[in-house]
TIVEXVO-199587 format. One record per atom (N, C-alpha, C): x, y, z; residue number from 1; atom name. Coordinates in nm, 4 decimals, always signed. Example, Ala and Ser with C-alpha at 12.3 -4.5 7.8 and 13.67 -1.06 7.14 Angstrom:
<atoms>
{{+1.3190, -0.5690, +0.7800}, 1, N};
{{+1.2300, -0.4500, +0.7800}, 1, CA};
{{+1.3200, -0.3300, +0.7800}, 1, C};
{{+1.2850, -0.2250, +0.7080}, 2, N};
{{+1.3670, -0.1060, +0.7140}, 2, CA};
{{+1.2900, +0.0030, +0.7870}, 2, C};
</atoms>
This chain:
<atoms>
{{+17.4676, -8.4661, -10.2214}, 1, N};
{{+17.3935, -8.5101, -10.1052}, 1, CA};
{{+17.4907, -8.5416, -9.9911}, 1, C};
{{+17.4635, -8.4890, -9.8739}, 2, N};
{{+17.5478, -8.5112, -9.7572}, 2, CA};
{{+17.5212, -8.6502, -9.7017}, 2, C};
{{+17.6295, -8.7225, -9.6721}, 3, N};
{{+17.6139, -8.8569, -9.6183}, 3, CA};
{{+17.5536, -8.8504, -9.4779}, 3, C};
{{+17.4645, -8.9429, -9.4530}, 4, N};
{{+17.3996, -8.9505, -9.3224}, 4, CA};
{{+17.5033, -8.9781, -9.2131}, 4, C};
{{+17.4859, -8.9117, -9.0998}, 5, N};
{{+17.5719, -8.9312, -8.9834}, 5, CA};
{{+17.5054, -9.0284, -8.8871}, 5, C};
{{+17.5848, -9.1119, -8.8225}, 6, N};
{{+17.5333, -9.1968, -8.7160}, 6, CA};
{{+17.5863, -9.1435, -8.5831}, 6, C};
{{+17.5156, -9.1782, -8.4768}, 7, N};
{{+17.5514, -9.1331, -8.3426}, 7, CA};
{{+17.6422, -9.2380, -8.2793}, 7, C};
{{+17.7657, -9.2001, -8.2521}, 8, N};
{{+17.8584, -9.2894, -8.1852}, 8, CA};
{{+17.8240, -9.2918, -8.0369}, 8, C};
{{+17.8278, -9.4108, -7.9771}, 9, N};
{{+17.7927, -9.4250, -7.8362}, 9, CA};
{{+17.8950, -9.5137, -7.7654}, 9, C};
{{+17.8952, -9.5013, -7.6312}, 10, N};
{{+17.9742, -9.5943, -7.5513}, 10, CA};
{{+17.8865, -9.7146, -7.5151}, 10, C};
{{+17.9373, -9.8041, -7.4350}, 11, N};
{{+17.8639, -9.9267, -7.4018}, 11, CA};
{{+17.7434, -9.9023, -7.3122}, 11, C};
{{+17.7254, -9.7780, -7.2653}, 12, N};
{{+17.6071, -9.7409, -7.1866}, 12, CA};
{{+17.5106, -9.6551, -7.2677}, 12, C};
{{+17.5320, -9.6470, -7.3988}, 13, N};
{{+17.4483, -9.5702, -7.4908}, 13, CA};
{{+17.4590, -9.4195, -7.4702}, 13, C};
{{+17.5702, -9.3739, -7.4137}, 14, N};
{{+17.5949, -9.2295, -7.4034}, 14, CA};
{{+17.6569, -9.1818, -7.5338}, 14, C};
{{+17.6030, -9.0733, -7.5890}, 15, N};
{{+17.6552, -9.0210, -7.7151}, 15, CA};
{{+17.7964, -8.9671, -7.6949}, 15, C};
{{+17.8883, -9.0091, -7.7829}, 16, N};
{{+18.0269, -8.9632, -7.7734}, 16, CA};
{{+18.0749, -8.8957, -7.9018}, 16, C};
{{+17.9872, -8.8860, -8.0016}, 17, N};
{{+18.0263, -8.8198, -8.1255}, 17, CA};
{{+17.9365, -8.8580, -8.2410}, 17, C};
{{+17.9726, -8.8074, -8.3593}, 18, N};
{{+17.9028, -8.8385, -8.4836}, 18, CA};
{{+18.0060, -8.8849, -8.5855}, 18, C};
{{+17.9609, -8.9671, -8.6810}, 19, N};
{{+18.0504, -9.0147, -8.7863}, 19, CA};
{{+17.9657, -9.0460, -8.9088}, 19, C};
{{+18.0196, -9.0230, -9.0285}, 20, N};
{{+17.9462, -9.0649, -9.1480}, 20, CA};
{{+17.9145, -9.2146, -9.1412}, 20, C};
{{+17.7940, -9.2512, -9.1839}, 21, N};
{{+17.7445, -9.3883, -9.1706}, 21, CA};
{{+17.8397, -9.4908, -9.2321}, 21, C};
{{+17.8852, -9.4665, -9.3541}, 22, N};
{{+17.9711, -9.5644, -9.4208}, 22, CA};
{{+18.1035, -9.5808, -9.3461}, 22, C};
{{+18.1595, -9.4717, -9.2972}, 23, N};
{{+18.2852, -9.4794, -9.2220}, 23, CA};
{{+18.2668, -9.5621, -9.0943}, 23, C};
{{+18.1545, -9.5433, -9.0258}, 24, N};
{{+18.1268, -9.6190, -8.9031}, 24, CA};
{{+18.1182, -9.7685, -8.9333}, 24, C};
{{+18.0611, -9.8029, -9.0489}, 25, N};
{{+18.0501, -9.9439, -9.0862}, 25, CA};
{{+18.1834, -9.9998, -9.1362}, 25, C};
{{+18.2664, -9.9148, -9.1961}, 26, N};
{{+18.3997, -9.9592, -9.2395}, 26, CA};
{{+18.4906, -9.9837, -9.1191}, 26, C};
{{+18.4786, -9.8973, -9.0163}, 27, N};
{{+18.5660, -9.9055, -8.8991}, 27, CA};
{{+18.5062, -9.9873, -8.7851}, 27, C};
{{+18.3835, -10.0362, -8.8022}, 28, N};
{{+18.3151, -10.1172, -8.7000}, 28, CA};
{{+18.3027, -10.0427, -8.5669}, 28, C};
{{+18.2716, -9.9137, -8.5739}, 29, N};
{{+18.2585, -9.8305, -8.4546}, 29, CA};
{{+18.1171, -9.8456, -8.3970}, 29, C};
{{+18.1074, -9.8567, -8.2652}, 30, N};
{{+17.9780, -9.8723, -8.1995}, 30, CA};
{{+17.8926, -9.7474, -8.2194}, 30, C};
{{+17.7701, -9.7681, -8.2703}, 31, N};
{{+17.6796, -9.6552, -8.2938}, 31, CA};
{{+17.5363, -9.6966, -8.2637}, 31, C};
{{+17.4520, -9.5963, -8.2445}, 32, N};
{{+17.3119, -9.6177, -8.2066}, 32, CA};
{{+17.2299, -9.6567, -8.3283}, 32, C};
{{+17.1373, -9.7504, -8.3075}, 33, N};
{{+17.0483, -9.7960, -8.4140}, 33, CA};
{{+16.9161, -9.8397, -8.3514}, 33, C};
{{+16.8218, -9.8757, -8.4376}, 34, N};
{{+16.6937, -9.9258, -8.3871}, 34, CA};
{{+16.6366, -10.0289, -8.4826}, 34, C};
{{+16.5521, -10.1159, -8.4259}, 35, N};
{{+16.4813, -10.2185, -8.5028}, 35, CA};
{{+16.3349, -10.2144, -8.4616}, 35, C};
{{+16.2462, -10.1972, -8.5609}, 36, N};
{{+16.1023, -10.1881, -8.5355}, 36, CA};
{{+16.0356, -10.3198, -8.5736}, 36, C};
{{+15.9480, -10.3666, -8.4853}, 37, N};
{{+15.8702, -10.4882, -8.5066}, 37, CA};
{{+15.7228, -10.4513, -8.5017}, 37, C};
{{+15.6530, -10.4672, -8.6147}, 38, N};
{{+15.5102, -10.4348, -8.6221}, 38, CA};
{{+15.4302, -10.5640, -8.6278}, 38, C};
{{+15.3295, -10.5721, -8.5412}, 39, N};
{{+15.2412, -10.6877, -8.5344}, 39, CA};
{{+15.0994, -10.6478, -8.5731}, 39, C};
{{+15.0234, -10.7453, -8.6241}, 40, N};
{{+14.8810, -10.7220, -8.6505}, 40, CA};
{{+14.7985, -10.7863, -8.5382}, 40, C};
{{+14.6673, -10.7767, -8.5485}, 41, N};
{{+14.5826, -10.8292, -8.4408}, 41, CA};
{{+14.5774, -10.9824, -8.4371}, 41, C};
{{+14.6441, -11.0486, -8.5327}, 42, N};
{{+14.6571, -11.1953, -8.5301}, 42, CA};
{{+14.7927, -11.2354, -8.4706}, 42, C};
{{+14.8638, -11.1371, -8.4143}, 43, N};
{{+14.9979, -11.1570, -8.3578}, 43, CA};
{{+15.0987, -11.2045, -8.4621}, 43, C};
{{+15.0788, -11.1616, -8.5874}, 44, N};
{{+15.1755, -11.1901, -8.6925}, 44, CA};
{{+15.2695, -11.0711, -8.7057}, 44, C};
{{+15.3941, -11.1004, -8.7340}, 45, N};
{{+15.4965, -10.9987, -8.7525}, 45, CA};
{{+15.5037, -10.9576, -8.8993}, 45, C};
{{+15.5118, -10.8280, -8.9251}, 46, N};
{{+15.5334, -10.7779, -9.0610}, 46, CA};
{{+15.6830, -10.7818, -9.0896}, 46, C};
{{+15.7222, -10.8658, -9.1847}, 47, N};
{{+15.8611, -10.8732, -9.2272}, 47, CA};
{{+15.8794, -10.7934, -9.3549}, 47, C};
{{+15.9991, -10.7411, -9.3721}, 48, N};
{{+16.0331, -10.6785, -9.4991}, 48, CA};
{{+16.1513, -10.7512, -9.5608}, 48, C};
{{+16.1505, -10.7534, -9.6936}, 49, N};
{{+16.2652, -10.8031, -9.7681}, 49, CA};
{{+16.3422, -10.6811, -9.8156}, 49, C};
{{+16.4681, -10.6725, -9.7756}, 50, N};
{{+16.5491, -10.5561, -9.8112}, 50, CA};
{{+16.5654, -10.5459, -9.9631}, 50, C};
{{+16.5671, -10.4225, -10.0119}, 51, N};
{{+16.5849, -10.3995, -10.1548}, 51, CA};
{{+16.7141, -10.4671, -10.2022}, 51, C};
{{+16.7123, -10.5146, -10.3252}, 52, N};
{{+16.8242, -10.5925, -10.3770}, 52, CA};
{{+16.9496, -10.5102, -10.4058}, 52, C};
{{+16.9389, -10.3785, -10.4072}, 53, N};
{{+17.0561, -10.2945, -10.4334}, 53, CA};
{{+17.1182, -10.2376, -10.3057}, 53, C};
{{+17.0698, -10.2777, -10.1875}, 54, N};
{{+17.1268, -10.2305, -10.0609}, 54, CA};
{{+17.2739, -10.2697, -10.0525}, 54, C};
{{+17.3553, -10.1854, -9.9852}, 55, N};
{{+17.4991, -10.2117, -9.9821}, 55, CA};
{{+17.5367, -10.3265, -9.8892}, 55, C};
{{+17.4485, -10.3673, -9.7986}, 56, N};
{{+17.4688, -10.4925, -9.7264}, 56, CA};
{{+17.3337, -10.5595, -9.7033}, 56, C};
{{+17.3378, -10.6893, -9.6934}, 57, N};
{{+17.2193, -10.7729, -9.6707}, 57, CA};
{{+17.1088, -10.7516, -9.7744}, 57, C};
{{+17.1441, -10.7320, -9.9039}, 58, N};
{{+17.0395, -10.7113, -10.0048}, 58, CA};
{{+16.9535, -10.8349, -10.0232}, 58, C};
{{+16.8232, -10.8141, -10.0374}, 59, N};
{{+16.7309, -10.9233, -10.0652}, 59, CA};
{{+16.7000, -11.0129, -9.9465}, 59, C};
{{+16.7567, -10.9841, -9.8301}, 60, N};
{{+16.7319, -11.0683, -9.7128}, 60, CA};
{{+16.6069, -11.0216, -9.6382}, 60, C};
{{+16.5429, -11.1159, -9.5701}, 61, N};
{{+16.4249, -11.0854, -9.4894}, 61, CA};
{{+16.4679, -11.0394, -9.3514}, 61, C};
{{+16.3904, -10.9461, -9.2964}, 62, N};
{{+16.4244, -10.8896, -9.1661}, 62, CA};
{{+16.2992, -10.8356, -9.0991}, 62, C};
{{+16.3183, -10.7748, -8.9828}, 63, N};
{{+16.2064, -10.7139, -8.9111}, 63, CA};
{{+16.1474, -10.5992, -8.9930}, 63, C};
{{+16.0396, -10.5404, -8.9458}, 64, N};
{{+15.9604, -10.4454, -9.0239}, 64, CA};
{{+16.0435, -10.3298, -9.0782}, 64, C};
{{+16.1261, -10.2701, -8.9966}, 65, N};
{{+16.2205, -10.1696, -9.0466}, 65, CA};
{{+16.3287, -10.1469, -8.9431}, 65, C};
{{+16.4390, -10.0910, -8.9872}, 66, N};
{{+16.5481, -10.0578, -8.8967}, 66, CA};
{{+16.6336, -9.9505, -8.9621}, 66, C};
{{+16.7041, -9.8767, -8.8777}, 67, N};
{{+16.7897, -9.7705, -8.9284}, 67, CA};
{{+16.8692, -9.7130, -8.8120}, 67, C};
{{+16.9088, -9.5878, -8.8298}, 68, N};
{{+16.9879, -9.5164, -8.7298}, 68, CA};
{{+16.9173, -9.3872, -8.6885}, 68, C};
{{+16.9229, -9.3570, -8.5607}, 69, N};
{{+16.8708, -9.2304, -8.5116}, 69, CA};
{{+16.9572, -9.1166, -8.5656}, 69, C};
{{+16.8948, -9.0023, -8.5831}, 70, N};
{{+16.9684, -8.8821, -8.6213}, 70, CA};
{{+17.0023, -8.8034, -8.4955}, 70, C};
{{+17.1028, -8.7202, -8.5047}, 71, N};
{{+17.1444, -8.6396, -8.3902}, 71, CA};
{{+17.0259, -8.5583, -8.3382}, 71, C};
{{+16.9966, -8.5706, -8.2098}, 72, N};
{{+16.8873, -8.4957, -8.1489}, 72, CA};
{{+16.7514, -8.5634, -8.1594}, 72, C};
{{+16.7426, -8.6767, -8.2243}, 73, N};
{{+16.6167, -8.7474, -8.2451}, 73, CA};
{{+16.6016, -8.8573, -8.1395}, 73, C};
{{+16.4826, -8.8701, -8.0800}, 74, N};
{{+16.4599, -8.9786, -7.9848}, 74, CA};
{{+16.4462, -9.1101, -8.0594}, 74, C};
{{+16.4567, -9.2200, -7.9858}, 75, N};
{{+16.4399, -9.3513, -8.0472}, 75, CA};
{{+16.3029, -9.3635, -8.1128}, 75, C};
{{+16.1982, -9.3205, -8.0413}, 76, N};
{{+16.0624, -9.3334, -8.0950}, 76, CA};
{{+16.0403, -9.2440, -8.2167}, 76, C};
{{+16.0937, -9.1211, -8.2135}, 77, N};
{{+16.0834, -9.0333, -8.3312}, 77, CA};
{{+16.1516, -9.0970, -8.4514}, 77, C};
{{+16.2698, -9.1552, -8.4292}, 78, N};
{{+16.3448, -9.2187, -8.5377}, 78, CA};
{{+16.2689, -9.3397, -8.5923}, 78, C};
{{+16.2137, -9.4199, -8.5033}, 79, N};
{{+16.1390, -9.5375, -8.5468}, 79, CA};
{{+16.0188, -9.5006, -8.6316}, 79, C};
{{+15.9447, -9.3993, -8.5882}, 80, N};
{{+15.8273, -9.3558, -8.6646}, 80, CA};
{{+15.8681, -9.2960, -8.7987}, 80, C};
{{+15.9751, -9.2169, -8.8000}, 81, N};
{{+16.0234, -9.1559, -8.9252}, 81, CA};
{{+16.0590, -9.2644, -9.0261}, 81, C};
{{+16.1368, -9.3615, -8.9810}, 82, N};
{{+16.1843, -9.4632, -9.0748}, 82, CA};
{{+16.0737, -9.5584, -9.1179}, 82, C};
{{+15.9799, -9.5853, -9.0281}, 83, N};
{{+15.8644, -9.6671, -9.0636}, 83, CA};
{{+15.7875, -9.6007, -9.1790}, 83, C};
{{+15.7703, -9.4700, -9.1699}, 84, N};
{{+15.7034, -9.3948, -9.2765}, 84, CA};
{{+15.7868, -9.3990, -9.4050}, 84, C};
{{+15.9178, -9.3778, -9.3939}, 85, N};
{{+16.0049, -9.3738, -9.5115}, 85, CA};
{{+16.0129, -9.5087, -9.5828}, 85, C};
{{+16.0198, -9.6181, -9.5069}, 86, N};
{{+16.0370, -9.7497, -9.5683}, 86, CA};
{{+15.9053, -9.8186, -9.6006}, 86, C};
{{+15.8107, -9.8142, -9.5055}, 87, N};
{{+15.6890, -9.8950, -9.5169}, 87, CA};
{{+15.5639, -9.8127, -9.5470}, 87, C};
{{+15.5745, -9.6798, -9.5437}, 88, N};
{{+15.4650, -9.5944, -9.5865}, 88, CA};
{{+15.3517, -9.5792, -9.4866}, 88, C};
{{+15.3774, -9.6028, -9.3597}, 89, N};
{{+15.2746, -9.5786, -9.2577}, 89, CA};
{{+15.3412, -9.5435, -9.1255}, 89, C};
{{+15.2624, -9.4881, -9.0346}, 90, N};
{{+15.3089, -9.4564, -8.9003}, 90, CA};
{{+15.2099, -9.5149, -8.8010}, 90, C};
{{+15.2610, -9.5647, -8.6917}, 91, N};
{{+15.1779, -9.6146, -8.5824}, 91, CA};
{{+15.2521, -9.5886, -8.4523}, 91, C};
{{+15.1831, -9.5953, -8.3410}, 92, N};
{{+15.2487, -9.5780, -8.2120}, 92, CA};
{{+15.3487, -9.6904, -8.1893}, 92, C};
{{+15.4607, -9.6569, -8.1287}, 93, N};
{{+15.5640, -9.7534, -8.0969}, 93, CA};
{{+15.5945, -9.7472, -7.9482}, 93, C};
{{+15.6412, -9.8579, -7.8940}, 94, N};
{{+15.6914, -9.8578, -7.7564}, 94, CA};
{{+15.8263, -9.9267, -7.7556}, 94, C};
{{+15.9151, -9.8783, -7.6690}, 95, N};
{{+16.0474, -9.9392, -7.6583}, 95, CA};
{{+16.0376, -10.0674, -7.5782}, 95, C};
{{+16.1100, -10.1697, -7.6224}, 96, N};
{{+16.1036, -10.3003, -7.5596}, 96, CA};
{{+16.2323, -10.3334, -7.4838}, 96, C};
{{+16.3447, -10.3336, -7.5534}, 97, N};
{{+16.4736, -10.3624, -7.4916}, 97, CA};
{{+16.5824, -10.3062, -7.5821}, 97, C};
{{+16.7068, -10.3194, -7.5415}, 98, N};
{{+16.8188, -10.2781, -7.6261}, 98, CA};
{{+16.9363, -10.3716, -7.5994}, 98, C};
{{+17.0272, -10.3779, -7.6951}, 99, N};
{{+17.1421, -10.4674, -7.6838}, 99, CA};
{{+17.2497, -10.4233, -7.7811}, 99, C};
{{+17.3707, -10.4700, -7.7577}, 100, N};
{{+17.4840, -10.4417, -7.8468}, 100, CA};
{{+17.5146, -10.5676, -7.9271}, 100, C};
{{+17.5358, -10.5497, -8.0561}, 101, N};
{{+17.5788, -10.6632, -8.1383}, 101, CA};
{{+17.6820, -10.6172, -8.2395}, 101, C};
{{+17.7567, -10.7146, -8.2891}, 102, N};
{{+17.8579, -10.6879, -8.3912}, 102, CA};
{{+17.8460, -10.7969, -8.4965}, 102, C};
{{+17.8258, -10.7559, -8.6216}, 103, N};
{{+17.8067, -10.8522, -8.7299}, 103, CA};
{{+17.8862, -10.8086, -8.8526}, 103, C};
{{+17.9946, -10.8806, -8.8863}, 104, N};
{{+18.0701, -10.8501, -9.0087}, 104, CA};
{{+17.9973, -10.9026, -9.1322}, 104, C};
{{+18.0129, -10.8332, -9.2432}, 105, N};
{{+17.9510, -10.8727, -9.3692}, 105, CA};
{{+18.0577, -10.9099, -9.4719}, 105, C};
{{+18.0157, -10.9830, -9.5732}, 106, N};
{{+18.1082, -11.0297, -9.6769}, 106, CA};
{{+18.1765, -10.9147, -9.7509}, 106, C};
{{+18.1131, -10.7974, -9.7528}, 107, N};
{{+18.1681, -10.6855, -9.8299}, 107, CA};
{{+18.2701, -10.6033, -9.7513}, 107, C};
{{+18.3122, -10.6504, -9.6342}, 108, N};
{{+18.4128, -10.5802, -9.5558}, 108, CA};
{{+18.3554, -10.4828, -9.4547}, 108, C};
{{+18.2257, -10.4572, -9.4595}, 109, N};
{{+18.1623, -10.3678, -9.3634}, 109, CA};
{{+18.1196, -10.4472, -9.2404}, 109, C};
{{+18.1024, -10.3760, -9.1291}, 110, N};
{{+18.0601, -10.4396, -9.0046}, 110, CA};
{{+17.9545, -10.3535, -8.9376}, 110, C};
{{+17.8466, -10.4173, -8.8969}, 111, N};
{{+17.7483, -10.3503, -8.8114}, 111, CA};
{{+17.7934, -10.3711, -8.6675}, 111, C};
{{+17.8151, -10.2635, -8.5948}, 112, N};
{{+17.8466, -10.2691, -8.4516}, 112, CA};
{{+17.7526, -10.1686, -8.3869}, 112, C};
{{+17.6405, -10.2199, -8.3390}, 113, N};
{{+17.5312, -10.1305, -8.3027}, 113, CA};
{{+17.4804, -10.1517, -8.1611}, 113, C};
{{+17.4390, -10.0403, -8.1034}, 114, N};
{{+17.3610, -10.0408, -7.9802}, 114, CA};
{{+17.2169, -10.0275, -8.0291}, 114, C};
{{+17.1490, -10.1428, -8.0396}, 115, N};
{{+17.0206, -10.1512, -8.1100}, 115, CA};
{{+16.9037, -10.1432, -8.0118}, 115, C};
{{+16.8127, -10.0497, -8.0384}, 116, N};
{{+16.6924, -10.0313, -7.9578}, 116, CA};
{{+16.5750, -10.0982, -8.0290}, 116, C};
{{+16.5113, -10.1945, -7.9618}, 117, N};
{{+16.3982, -10.2662, -8.0202}, 117, CA};
{{+16.2687, -10.1951, -7.9824}, 117, C};
{{+16.1857, -10.1677, -8.0838}, 118, N};
{{+16.0564, -10.1034, -8.0641}, 118, CA};
{{+15.9469, -10.1892, -8.1253}, 118, C};
{{+15.8302, -10.1874, -8.0610}, 119, N};
{{+15.7172, -10.2689, -8.1048}, 119, CA};
{{+15.5960, -10.1797, -8.1287}, 119, C};
{{+15.5204, -10.2111, -8.2347}, 120, N};
{{+15.3973, -10.1392, -8.2651}, 120, CA};
{{+15.2965, -10.2338, -8.3286}, 120, C};
{{+15.1768, -10.1796, -8.3548}, 121, N};
{{+15.0663, -10.2595, -8.4100}, 121, CA};
{{+15.0052, -10.1886, -8.5297}, 121, C};
{{+14.9690, -10.2687, -8.6299}, 122, N};
{{+14.9139, -10.2142, -8.7543}, 122, CA};
{{+14.8442, -10.3291, -8.8254}, 122, C};
{{+14.7305, -10.3028, -8.8881}, 123, N};
{{+14.6555, -10.4112, -8.9519}, 123, CA};
{{+14.6351, -10.3937, -9.1017}, 123, C};
{{+14.6826, -10.2840, -9.1573}, 124, N};
{{+14.6588, -10.2579, -9.2990}, 124, CA};
{{+14.7778, -10.3001, -9.3846}, 124, C};
{{+14.7656, -10.2751, -9.5124}, 125, N};
{{+14.8711, -10.3057, -9.6088}, 125, CA};
{{+14.9671, -10.1876, -9.6140}, 125, C};
{{+15.0979, -10.2124, -9.6031}, 126, N};
{{+15.1930, -10.1013, -9.6120}, 126, CA};
{{+15.2044, -10.0503, -9.7556}, 126, C};
{{+15.2529, -9.9295, -9.7695}, 127, N};
{{+15.2810, -9.8704, -9.8997}, 127, CA};
{{+15.4325, -9.8617, -9.9112}, 127, C};
{{+15.4963, -9.9748, -9.9487}, 128, N};
{{+15.6419, -9.9855, -9.9400}, 128, CA};
{{+15.7142, -9.8913, -10.0363}, 128, C};
{{+15.8295, -9.8433, -9.9900}, 129, N};
{{+15.9198, -9.7625, -10.0701}, 129, CA};
{{+16.0149, -9.8598, -10.1402}, 129, C};
{{+15.9993, -9.8769, -10.2699}, 130, N};
{{+16.0760, -9.9781, -10.3426}, 130, CA};
{{+16.2249, -9.9468, -10.3519}, 130, C};
{{+16.2656, -9.8239, -10.3155}, 131, N};
{{+16.4083, -9.7937, -10.3051}, 131, CA};
{{+16.4692, -9.8632, -10.1836}, 131, C};
{{+16.3860, -9.8932, -10.0848}, 132, N};
{{+16.4315, -9.9519, -9.9589}, 132, CA};
{{+16.3878, -10.0967, -9.9403}, 132, C};
{{+16.2697, -10.1308, -9.9931}, 133, N};
{{+16.2048, -10.2579, -9.9620}, 133, CA};
{{+16.1642, -10.3285, -10.0916}, 133, C};
{{+16.2032, -10.4569, -10.1035}, 134, N};
{{+16.1659, -10.5350, -10.2221}, 134, CA};
{{+16.0278, -10.5983, -10.2063}, 134, C};
{{+15.9947, -10.6408, -10.0836}, 135, N};
{{+15.8691, -10.7099, -10.0598}, 135, CA};
{{+15.8399, -10.7079, -9.9106}, 135, C};
{{+15.7230, -10.7592, -9.8738}, 136, N};
{{+15.6846, -10.7677, -9.7330}, 136, CA};
{{+15.5863, -10.8826, -9.7164}, 136, C};
{{+15.5689, -10.9282, -9.5924}, 137, N};
{{+15.4704, -11.0327, -9.5632}, 137, CA};
{{+15.4449, -11.0372, -9.4131}, 137, C};
{{+15.3304, -11.0947, -9.3775}, 138, N};
{{+15.2980, -11.1227, -9.2378}, 138, CA};
{{+15.3370, -11.2669, -9.2098}, 138, C};
{{+15.3981, -11.2936, -9.0947}, 139, N};
{{+15.4295, -11.4306, -9.0520}, 139, CA};
{{+15.4158, -11.4398, -8.9004}, 139, C};
{{+15.3683, -11.5541, -8.8537}, 140, N};
{{+15.3672, -11.5766, -8.7093}, 140, CA};
{{+15.5120, -11.5942, -8.6626}, 140, C};
{{+15.5382, -11.5612, -8.5367}, 141, N};
{{+15.6739, -11.5773, -8.4844}, 141, CA};
{{+15.7175, -11.7237, -8.4910}, 141, C};
{{+15.6242, -11.8143, -8.4681}, 142, N};
{{+15.6580, -11.9571, -8.4739}, 142, CA};
{{+15.7001, -11.9958, -8.6156}, 142, C};
{{+15.6287, -11.9457, -8.7172}, 143, N};
{{+15.6666, -11.9752, -8.8563}, 143, CA};
{{+15.8017, -11.9135, -8.8915}, 143, C};
{{+15.8277, -11.7927, -8.8409}, 144, N};
{{+15.9584, -11.7298, -8.8645}, 144, CA};
{{+16.0678, -11.8156, -8.8016}, 144, C};
{{+16.0465, -11.8596, -8.6785}, 145, N};
{{+16.1462, -11.9396, -8.6076}, 145, CA};
{{+16.1780, -12.0672, -8.6855}, 145, C};
{{+16.0758, -12.1355, -8.7351}, 146, N};
{{+16.0949, -12.2586, -8.8120}, 146, CA};
{{+16.1687, -12.2293, -8.9424}, 146, C};
{{+16.1247, -12.1268, -9.0159}, 147, N};
{{+16.1881, -12.0949, -9.1442}, 147, CA};
{{+16.3323, -12.0497, -9.1243}, 147, C};
{{+16.3566, -11.9738, -9.0173}, 148, N};
{{+16.4920, -11.9263, -8.9891}, 148, CA};
{{+16.5854, -12.0440, -8.9595}, 148, C};
{{+16.5344, -12.1461, -8.8916}, 149, N};
{{+16.6155, -12.2651, -8.8632}, 149, CA};
{{+16.6454, -12.3421, -8.9917}, 149, C};
{{+16.5499, -12.3471, -9.0825}, 150, N};
{{+16.5675, -12.4200, -9.2086}, 150, CA};
{{+16.6479, -12.3418, -9.3113}, 150, C};
{{+16.6312, -12.2096, -9.3129}, 151, N};
{{+16.6922, -12.1238, -9.4161}, 151, CA};
{{+16.7553, -11.9992, -9.3542}, 151, C};
{{+16.8550, -12.0138, -9.2675}, 152, N};
{{+16.9135, -11.8967, -9.2007}, 152, CA};
{{+16.9757, -11.7961, -9.2982}, 152, C};
{{+17.0163, -11.8449, -9.4152}, 153, N};
{{+17.0783, -11.7569, -9.5147}, 153, CA};
{{+16.9802, -11.6556, -9.5735}, 153, C};
{{+16.8509, -11.6729, -9.5491}, 154, N};
{{+16.7490, -11.5811, -9.6024}, 154, CA};
{{+16.7214, -11.4620, -9.5118}, 154, C};
{{+16.7875, -11.4557, -9.3944}, 155, N};
{{+16.7566, -11.3525, -9.2946}, 155, CA};
{{+16.8796, -11.2703, -9.2593}, 155, C};
{{+16.8560, -11.1443, -9.2200}, 156, N};
{{+16.9664, -11.0551, -9.1828}, 156, CA};
{{+17.0297, -11.1008, -9.0518}, 156, C};
{{+17.1565, -11.0648, -9.0350}, 157, N};
{{+17.2321, -11.1022, -8.9143}, 157, CA};
{{+17.1651, -11.0493, -8.7879}, 157, C};
{{+17.1258, -10.9219, -8.7886}, 158, N};
{{+17.0680, -10.8643, -8.6670}, 158, CA};
{{+16.9330, -10.9266, -8.6327}, 158, C};
{{+16.8554, -10.9618, -8.7346}, 159, N};
{{+16.7250, -11.0233, -8.7103}, 159, CA};
{{+16.7439, -11.1602, -8.6448}, 159, C};
{{+16.8433, -11.2354, -8.6916}, 160, N};
{{+16.8708, -11.3663, -8.6314}, 160, CA};
{{+16.9164, -11.3503, -8.4863}, 160, C};
{{+16.9989, -11.2498, -8.4600}, 161, N};
{{+17.0462, -11.2256, -8.3228}, 161, CA};
{{+16.9288, -11.1878, -8.2328}, 161, C};
{{+16.8460, -11.0961, -8.2780}, 162, N};
{{+16.7294, -11.0547, -8.1993}, 162, CA};
{{+16.6394, -11.1750, -8.1731}, 162, C};
{{+16.6167, -11.2529, -8.2765}, 163, N};
{{+16.5275, -11.3681, -8.2623}, 163, CA};
{{+16.5830, -11.4696, -8.1633}, 163, C};
{{+16.7130, -11.4916, -8.1681}, 164, N};
{{+16.7745, -11.5911, -8.0801}, 164, CA};
{{+16.7812, -11.5424, -7.9355}, 164, C};
{{+16.8234, -11.4179, -7.9159}, 165, N};
{{+16.8530, -11.3710, -7.7806}, 165, CA};
{{+16.7411, -11.2916, -7.7148}, 165, C};
{{+16.6526, -11.2345, -7.7935}, 166, N};
{{+16.5542, -11.1424, -7.7366}, 166, CA};
{{+16.4117, -11.1782, -7.7748}, 166, C};
{{+16.3904, -11.3059, -7.8028}, 167, N};
{{+16.2590, -11.3535, -7.8448}, 167, CA};
{{+16.1494, -11.3107, -7.7475}, 167, C};
{{+16.1776, -11.3195, -7.6171}, 168, N};
{{+16.0744, -11.2864, -7.5172}, 168, CA};
{{+16.0357, -11.1389, -7.5218}, 168, C};
{{+16.1227, -11.0536, -7.5750}, 169, N};
{{+16.0922, -10.9109, -7.5829}, 169, CA};
{{+16.0103, -10.8739, -7.7069}, 169, C};
{{+16.0070, -10.9647, -7.8056}, 170, N};
{{+15.9271, -10.9365, -7.9253}, 170, CA};
{{+15.8045, -11.0246, -7.9345}, 170, C};
{{+15.7962, -11.1269, -7.8510}, 171, N};
{{+15.6812, -11.2176, -7.8552}, 171, CA};
{{+15.5645, -11.1529, -7.7825}, 171, C};
{{+15.4768, -11.0881, -7.8575}, 172, N};
{{+15.3659, -11.0108, -7.7984}, 172, CA};
{{+15.2620, -11.1005, -7.7311}, 172, C};
{{+15.2643, -11.2308, -7.7606}, 173, N};
{{+15.1725, -11.3223, -7.6923}, 173, CA};
{{+15.2038, -11.3327, -7.5442}, 173, C};
{{+15.3297, -11.3041, -7.5095}, 174, N};
{{+15.3716, -11.3142, -7.3695}, 174, CA};
{{+15.3599, -11.1826, -7.2947}, 174, C};
{{+15.3221, -11.0747, -7.3632}, 175, N};
{{+15.3208, -10.9453, -7.2949}, 175, CA};
{{+15.1814, -10.9052, -7.2540}, 175, C};
</atoms>
């Protein structure tokens, strides 16, 4: 199996090359990524718990899904593809904001990503891919904020960064 390639970008999100995903995380090279936030009609966020065998952040709670765009794929195409692969459904998405973050992990890898945040709506039960996702739940943003303050070790680094710095872009009550 060929290792997935990530899109290397500059600080303006211009593509400057491709690199195998693991190498990009070993070298902490800036690359394009996305984070999808799915809400229901009660304005609750669908969280996923990462599968326990993931090479970083296993078993941690995070936004609905996230991954890396493939070469030639738009942000929205990538978000819909990965939503289907991880959570077993597709819904319309809209781009909200983007930002650069860098988060080192205990295993020596580092996420250094130009992350595109996308938002969508869905009211049914997902059909999770257990290779990717251990569990899922709906939570209000206020409940997530409280739990994250009490138990930050239960959440992924990027989710905490998004929640802290970009709350207004994911809080659908304000849009």
